[in-house]
C-alpha positions as CSV (number, residue, x, y, z in Angstrom):
1,M,33.4,4.0,2.6
2,A,32.4,7.6,1.8
3,A,32.0,6.6,-1.9
4,I,29.7,3.7,-1.0
5,L,27.5,6.0,1.2
6,C,27.4,8.6,-1.6
7,L,26.3,5.9,-4.1
8,R,23.6,4.7,-1.8
9,S,22.4,8.2,-1.3
10,L,22.4,8.8,-5.0
11,F,20.4,5.6,-5.7
12,Y,17.9,6.5,-3.0
13,L,17.5,10.0,-4.5
14,I,16.9,8.5,-7.9
15,W,14.5,6.0,-6.5
16,K,12.4,8.7,-4.8
17,I,12.5,10.9,-7.9
18,F,11.2,8.0,-10.0
19,S,8.5,7.3,-7.4
20,F,7.4,11.0,-7.4
21,C,7.4,11.1,-11.2
22,F,5.3,7.9,-11.1
23,F,2.9,9.7,-8.7
24,C,2.6,12.8,-11.0
25,L,2.2,10.7,-14.1
26,D,-0.7,8.8,-12.4
27,V,-2.4,12.2,-11.6
28,V,-2.0,13.4,-15.2
29,L,-3.5,10.2,-16.6
30,D,-6.4,10.5,-14.2
31,V,-7.2,13.9,-15.6
32,L,-6.8,12.7,-19.2
33,A,-9.1,9.7,-18.5
34,V,-11.8,12.0,-17.0
35,H,-11.5,14.4,-20.0
36,K,-11.8,11.6,-22.5
37,L,-14.9,10.2,-20.8
38,Y,-16.4,13.7,-20.9
39,R,-15.7,14.1,-24.6
40,E,-17.2,10.7,-25.3
41,Q,-20.3,11.8,-23.2
42,D,-19.9,8.7,-21.0
43,Y,-21.1,10.7,-18.0
44,V,-22.0,7.8,-15.7
45,T,-18.6,6.3,-16.0
46,M,-17.0,9.7,-15.7
47,W,-18.7,10.5,-12.4
48,V,-18.0,7.1,-11.0
49,L,-14.3,7.7,-11.8
50,I,-14.4,11.2,-10.2
51,F,-16.1,9.8,-7.1
52,L,-13.3,7.1,-6.8
53,L,-10.6,9.7,-7.2
54,V,-12.1,12.2,-4.8
55,A,-13.0,9.7,-2.1
56,S,-9.6,8.1,-2.2
57,S,-7.8,11.4,-2.1
58,V,-9.8,12.6,0.9
59,L,-9.2,9.3,2.8
60,V,-5.5,9.4,2.1
61,Q,-5.2,13.1,3.2
62,V,-7.1,12.2,6.4
63,F,-4.5,9.5,7.2
64,S,-1.7,11.8,6.3
65,W,-3.0,14.4,8.6
66,L,-3.7,12.0,11.5
67,W,-0.1,10.7,11.1
68,Y,1.3,14.1,11.6
69,D,1.9,13.2,15.3
70,Y,5.3,13.7,16.8
71,S,6.3,13.5,20.5
72,P,8.1,16.4,22.2
73,E,11.3,14.4,22.1
74,E,11.0,13.8,18.3
75,Q,10.3,17.5,17.7
76,A,13.4,18.4,19.7
77,D,15.4,16.3,17.3
78,T,14.7,18.8,14.5
79,G,16.6,21.6,16.1
80,S,19.4,21.1,13.6
81,L,17.0,20.7,10.7
82,T,15.6,24.2,10.6
83,N,17.1,24.8,7.1
84,H,15.1,21.8,5.8
85,V,11.9,23.6,4.9
86,Y,9.6,20.7,4.3
87,L,10.9,18.5,7.0
88,Y,10.7,21.3,9.5
89,L,7.2,22.1,8.3
90,Y,6.0,18.6,9.2
91,V,7.0,19.2,12.8
92,K,6.5,22.8,13.6
93,N,3.8,24.4,11.5
94,R,0.6,22.4,12.0
95,R,-1.7,25.2,10.7
96,L,0.0,25.6,7.4
97,L,0.3,21.8,7.0
98,G,-3.5,21.6,7.6
99,V,-4.1,24.0,4.7
100,Y,-2.0,21.8,2.4
101,H,-4.1,18.8,3.4
102,V,-7.4,20.6,2.9
103,F,-6.3,21.4,-0.7
104,Q,-5.3,17.7,-1.2
105,M,-1.6,18.4,-1.3
106,G,-0.5,16.6,1.9
107,V,1.1,13.7,-0.1
108,I,3.0,16.2,-2.3
109,V,4.5,17.9,0.8
110,R,5.5,14.5,2.2
111,Y,7.3,13.8,-1.1
112,A,9.0,17.2,-0.9
113,G,10.2,16.4,2.6
114,V,11.6,13.0,1.6
115,L,13.3,14.4,-1.5
116,E,14.8,17.2,0.6
117,I,16.3,14.6,3.0
118,A,17.6,12.6,0.0
119,V,19.3,15.7,-1.5
120,R,20.8,16.5,1.9
121,N,22.2,13.0,2.4
122,L,23.8,13.2,-1.0
123,T,25.6,16.6,-0.3
124,R,26.3,16.4,3.4
125,R,27.4,13.9,6.0
126,P,26.3,12.2,8.2
127,P,23.2,11.0,6.5
128,L,19.7,11.4,8.1
129,K,18.3,7.9,8.6
130,G,16.4,7.7,11.9
131,G,14.2,10.0,13.9
132,I,11.8,12.3,12.0
133,A,13.6,11.5,8.7
134,G,12.9,7.7,9.1
135,D,9.3,8.3,10.3
136,L,8.5,10.6,7.4
137,R,9.8,8.0,4.9
138,H,7.8,5.3,6.6
139,D,4.6,7.3,6.7
140,L,4.9,8.2,3.0
141,S,5.3,4.6,2.0
142,L,2.2,3.6,4.0
143,V,0.2,6.6,2.6
144,R,1.1,5.5,-0.9
145,L,0.2,1.9,-0.1
146,F,-3.3,3.0,1.1
147,E,-3.7,5.2,-2.0
148,S,-2.9,2.2,-4.2
149,F,-5.8,0.2,-2.9
150,T,-8.3,3.0,-2.3
151,E,-7.8,4.7,-5.6
152,N,-5.7,2.8,-8.1
153,T,-7.2,-0.6,-7.6
154,P,-10.9,0.5,-7.8
155,Q,-10.0,2.7,-10.7
156,L,-8.3,-0.2,-12.4
157,L,-11.5,-2.3,-12.0
158,L,-13.4,0.5,-13.7
159,T,-10.8,0.7,-16.5
160,L,-10.9,-3.0,-17.2
161,T,-14.7,-2.9,-17.3
162,I,-14.5,-0.1,-19.9
163,L,-12.0,-2.1,-22.0
164,A,-14.2,-5.2,-21.9
165,R,-17.2,-3.1,-22.9
166,R,-15.4,-1.5,-25.8
167,E,-13.6,-4.7,-26.9
168,V,-10.6,-2.6,-28.0
169,V,-7.5,-1.3,-26.2
170,D,-7.7,2.5,-26.0
171,W,-4.5,4.6,-26.3
172,I,-5.2,6.3,-22.9
173,I,-7.2,3.7,-21.0
174,G,-5.0,0.7,-22.0
175,P,-1.7,2.3,-20.8
176,K,-3.5,3.6,-17.7
177,A,-4.5,0.1,-16.8
178,L,-1.0,-1.2,-17.2
179,L,0.4,1.7,-15.2
180,S,-2.0,1.0,-12.4
181,F,-1.1,-2.6,-12.1
182,I,2.6,-1.7,-12.0
183,S,2.1,1.2,-9.6
184,I,0.1,-0.9,-7.1
185,A,2.7,-3.7,-7.1
186,F,5.5,-1.2,-7.0
187,N,4.0,0.6,-3.9
188,V,3.6,-2.8,-2.1
189,L,7.2,-3.6,-2.8
190,T,8.3,-0.2,-1.6
191,Y,6.5,-0.7,1.7
192,H,8.0,-4.2,2.0
193,R,11.5,-2.8,1.5
194,N,10.8,0.0,4.0
195,M,9.8,-2.5,6.6
196,R,12.9,-4.6,6.2
197,S,15.1,-1.5,6.5
198,V,13.6,-0.7,9.9
199,N,15.4,-3.7,11.5
200,K,19.1,-3.5,10.8
201,N,19.6,-7.1,11.9
202,K,17.8,-8.2,8.7
203,S,19.4,-8.2,5.3
204,Q,17.9,-5.9,2.7
205,L,16.0,-7.2,-0.3
206,G,18.1,-8.1,-3.3
207,C,17.0,-7.7,-6.9
208,F,15.8,-11.3,-7.2
209,S,13.8,-11.4,-3.9
210,S,12.3,-8.0,-4.8
211,L,11.2,-9.4,-8.2
212,V,9.6,-12.5,-6.5
213,Y,7.7,-10.3,-4.1
214,F,6.6,-8.0,-6.9
215,L,5.4,-10.9,-9.0
216,W,3.2,-12.7,-6.5
217,N,1.4,-9.4,-5.7
218,L,1.1,-8.7,-9.4
219,F,-0.3,-12.1,-10.2
220,L,-2.9,-12.1,-7.4
221,L,-4.0,-8.5,-8.2
222,I,-4.4,-9.2,-11.9
223,S,-6.5,-12.3,-11.3
224,R,-8.7,-10.7,-8.6
225,V,-9.3,-7.5,-10.5
226,A,-9.9,-9.3,-13.8
227,A,-12.6,-11.5,-12.2
228,L,-14.3,-8.5,-10.7
229,A,-14.1,-6.6,-14.0
230,L,-15.5,-9.5,-16.1
231,C,-18.4,-9.9,-13.8
232,A,-19.1,-6.2,-13.9
233,Y,-19.0,-6.3,-17.7
234,V,-21.8,-8.9,-18.0
235,L,-24.0,-7.7,-15.1
236,P,-26.7,-5.0,-15.6
237,F,-25.4,-1.7,-14.1
238,G,-22.0,-3.5,-13.7
239,M,-20.2,-1.1,-11.5
240,L,-23.2,-0.7,-9.2
241,A,-23.4,-4.5,-8.9
242,M,-19.7,-4.6,-8.0
243,G,-20.4,-1.9,-5.4
244,L,-23.1,-4.1,-3.9
245,H,-20.7,-7.0,-4.0
246,F,-18.1,-4.9,-2.1
247,L,-20.7,-3.9,0.5
248,F,-21.7,-7.5,1.0
249,L,-18.1,-8.7,1.6
250,W,-16.7,-5.7,3.3
251,P,-18.5,-6.2,6.7
252,M,-17.2,-9.8,6.8
253,L,-13.7,-8.6,6.1
254,L,-14.1,-5.8,8.7
255,F,-15.3,-8.4,11.3
256,G,-12.1,-10.4,10.5
257,V,-9.9,-7.3,11.1
258,W,-11.8,-6.5,14.3
259,R,-11.2,-10.1,15.5
260,L,-7.5,-9.5,15.2
261,K,-7.7,-6.8,17.8
262,T,-5.5,-4.3,15.9
263,N,-3.9,-1.5,18.0
264,F,-2.2,0.7,15.4
265,M,-3.9,4.1,16.0
266,E,-4.0,5.9,19.4
267,H,-7.7,6.6,19.5
268,P,-10.6,4.1,19.2
269,G,-12.3,6.2,16.5
270,K,-9.1,6.4,14.4
271,E,-8.5,2.7,14.9
272,W,-11.9,1.9,13.4
273,L,-11.0,4.1,10.4
274,Y,-7.8,2.1,10.1
275,R,-9.7,-1.2,10.4
276,A,-12.2,-0.1,7.7
277,T,-9.3,0.7,5.4
278,I,-7.6,-2.6,6.0
279,A,-10.9,-4.4,5.2
280,L,-11.1,-2.4,1.9
281,I,-7.5,-3.6,1.1
282,W,-8.4,-7.2,1.9
283,Y,-11.2,-7.0,-0.7
284,F,-8.3,-6.9,-3.3
285,N,-5.2,-8.2,-1.6
286,W,-3.6,-9.4,1.6
287,F,-2.2,-7.0,4.2
288,S,-0.9,-8.0,7.6
289,P,-2.5,-5.7,10.3
290,C,-1.3,-7.2,13.6
291,N,1.7,-8.8,15.2
292,S,0.8,-12.5,15.7
293,R,1.6,-15.5,13.6
294,S,-0.4,-15.3,10.5
295,T,0.0,-18.5,8.5
296,K,-3.5,-19.6,9.4
297,R,-4.9,-16.2,8.5
298,H,-3.2,-16.4,5.1
299,V,-4.8,-19.7,4.4
300,I,-8.3,-18.6,5.5
301,Y,-8.0,-15.3,3.6
302,H,-6.8,-16.8,0.3
303,S,-9.3,-19.6,0.4
304,F,-12.1,-17.1,0.9
305,I,-10.9,-15.0,-2.0
306,A,-10.3,-18.0,-4.2
307,V,-14.0,-19.1,-3.7
308,D,-15.2,-15.6,-4.5
309,V,-13.1,-15.4,-7.6
310,A,-14.4,-18.8,-8.7
311,L,-18.0,-17.7,-8.2
312,L,-17.4,-14.5,-10.1
313,M,-16.0,-16.4,-13.1
314,L,-18.8,-18.9,-13.0
315,L,-21.3,-16.0,-13.1
316,W,-19.5,-14.4,-16.0
317,W,-19.4,-17.7,-17.9
318,Y,-23.2,-18.1,-17.4
319,L,-24.2,-14.6,-18.3
320,R,-21.8,-14.0,-21.2
321,D,-22.8,-14.0,-24.8
322,S,-21.6,-17.4,-26.0
323,T,-21.2,-16.1,-29.6
324,E,-18.7,-13.4,-28.4
325,S,-15.0,-13.7,-27.5
326,F,-13.2,-11.4,-25.0
327,L,-11.8,-8.3,-26.7
328,G,-13.0,-9.8,-30.0
329,E,-10.2,-12.4,-30.2
330,V,-9.7,-14.3,-26.9
331,P,-12.0,-17.4,-26.4
332,A,-13.9,-17.4,-23.1
333,W,-12.4,-20.6,-21.9
334,V,-8.9,-19.1,-22.3
335,V,-9.9,-16.2,-20.1
336,C,-11.1,-18.5,-17.4
337,V,-8.0,-20.6,-17.5
338,A,-5.8,-17.5,-17.5
339,V,-7.5,-16.1,-14.3
340,A,-7.3,-19.5,-12.5
341,V,-3.6,-20.0,-13.5
342,L,-2.6,-16.5,-12.5
343,Y,-4.3,-16.8,-9.1
344,S,-2.7,-20.3,-8.5
345,L,0.7,-19.0,-9.7
346,G,0.4,-16.0,-7.4
347,I,-0.2,-18.3,-4.4
348,M,2.7,-20.6,-5.4
349,V,5.1,-17.7,-5.8
350,K,3.9,-16.3,-2.5
351,V,4.6,-19.6,-0.7
352,L,8.0,-19.7,-2.4
353,Y,8.8,-16.2,-1.2
354,Y,7.8,-16.9,2.4
355,R,9.8,-20.2,2.4
356,L,13.0,-18.7,1.0
357,F,13.1,-14.9,1.2
358,H,10.8,-13.6,4.0
359,P,12.8,-12.7,7.2
360,E,12.2,-14.9,10.2
361,H,12.4,-13.9,13.9
362,S,15.7,-14.5,15.4
363,D,16.2,-14.8,19.2
364,S,17.4,-11.2,19.4
365,D,14.2,-10.1,17.7
366,K,11.9,-11.8,20.1
367,S,13.6,-10.2,23.1
368,G,12.2,-6.8,22.2
369,Y,14.2,-3.7,21.3
370,D,17.6,-3.6,19.6
371,E,19.7,-2.5,22.5
372,R,22.5,-1.4,20.1
373,A,20.2,1.2,18.6
374,P,19.1,4.5,20.2
375,A,15.6,4.5,21.6
376,N,14.2,6.7,18.9
377,L,15.7,5.1,15.9
378,N,15.5,1.8,14.0
379,V,13.9,-0.6,16.5
380,I,11.0,-3.0,16.4
381,E,8.3,-3.2,19.0
382,M,7.4,-6.7,19.9
383,E,5.1,-7.9,22.7
384,S,6.7,-10.4,25.1
385,S,5.0,-13.8,25.1
386,S,6.4,-14.7,28.5
387,G,4.1,-12.5,30.5
388,T,6.9,-11.4,32.9
389,D,7.0,-8.0,34.4
390,E,9.2,-5.4,32.6
391,S,12.5,-4.6,34.3
392,D,13.8,-1.1,35.0
393,S,16.1,-1.4,32.1
394,T,13.3,-1.6,29.5
395,P,13.6,1.3,27.0
396,P,10.8,3.8,27.1
397,Q,7.8,3.1,24.9
398,P,7.7,5.1,21.6
399,T,5.0,7.6,20.8
400,G,3.5,9.2,17.7
401,A,5.2,8.5,14.3
402,Q,7.9,6.4,16.0
403,R,5.3,4.1,17.5
404,R,3.6,3.6,14.1
405,R,6.8,2.7,12.4
406,Q,7.7,0.2,15.0
407,K,4.2,-1.4,15.1
408,M,4.1,-1.7,11.4
409,A,7.5,-3.4,11.4
410,A,6.3,-5.8,14.0
411,N,3.3,-6.6,11.9
412,F,5.4,-7.1,8.9
413,Y,7.6,-9.7,10.6
414,S,4.5,-11.7,11.8
């Protein structure tokens, strides 16, 4: 048993090291991309890229700072963790942590805390799984998910537009685009796995089910971003036109999020920031923001995006130069078919996943908390549909980071 726990801890440590290296490589490629655009004197594209990077970084750091929110009970749990520098920092030293976030290093400190936990679990027993350790892992996965759609995806749109304009695959921009697609789908998968690990009654994702989940996100992202990039390529002031397109759709998406009456943050102003971010994610891909049955929402959302993708491709077909081919080699009709096939394939794989692999509510899940688990560990917060009064035996409601983790798990299982 000890050997199995050690192997799991080693795998988790390797997984987190790989994720951190991926994060660092993405930052390095961002710097190289900006430098290359500067050397080529493409200043407009360079400043658009810098704006996307800075705006995303600020937004992510704001969420990271707002999610530094632990109850007195959770802080008391760190009494035995004073030797864990970064984990202890996240609970006790708010001023120093604020300095890190001002200098855009909050995500790095979060990674340091998670890696510190992973090393500790590999060298000592018992492993740290719940409490602050679990909350920190969850918040990091959600921060990285938000970063994927606020930085990587808009940047990927810009990258593909540049590639279409140059009609040649650049040695920096090409790999950067491929890395961005993989990174986004990888972060979505990591979040998915994290949510399944919250409820110990659910089996963990296997290799095949993880691959299925990864693929449907990858197919839908490629088709959506490709349609946006192709349209930006043929329109005058393409990225500005796509910015106007986003501003046209975003209020409708925000209205849809508001109609769902989300209740994730603990302050109305913070909740609206969360809703605005979800609406931004919806511009590119689906994200479940509330804990109610969502099949109808999935159908409405994907129908809406499918119509938008079709209109974008029709606009590209109408405005393109009929004498040119995409990237100098690919006929235009092949591009249209490829985008349509990828989007349709993504929908079919998604349906397959939810039919065969997505966890369903069991009777014990619907009853509320897992009574076999401590009140501050791996439990899922579900609202009772019966409308009956709570009994005296109802466990206390969670607060802070614990509440976020439980709410996101409830949303995930909707």
